[in-house]
C-alpha angles and dihedrals in degrees: 000000000000117000110229097172095111093047093049093048098098098043117103118213095189116138094016094289130102107228128183111199096247144110090258090080088075092056095065119118098194138026110273126221119221113238141150106223121168108229147152126237109211119204127162090350093305120119114215118192112234144156124239101223097179136006141185136178090273106036151340146228117236132195115204142179110286089224089067128074116219097154096100107120097184095063126077114255131200131189116213121190131149092235098055104014127225115329132177112235140182120226110243102173142351127207121169108304095346132085133185117217136188121214105243109192102031145014119228116241105247094220092049090046092053090048094048092049093049098039102033124224 
């Protein structure tokens, strides 16, 4: 299992939202829910272990292993997690070991998202 403790160190989970202290916070379309979902980001056939640290109906913030490189905007990217399934995403921003993504083919239903995060898969 990959250790993400160093990468998560500067994220605040106060108020139920994971917030990096950056300008990207202003770009969000919807309120995000703090979470800690084990996932894989899949790009160019390579699965990279990651953690979804916050999620909304339109996107998510991921923390990934610093040995990996997910900041390639010109390649398709998928997020795969048991709680929400496999979703195509578009890279919106990259900062250190964190990326912000927007769901490209679908929006998650907010009520269903709340239920999945509280009940599990």
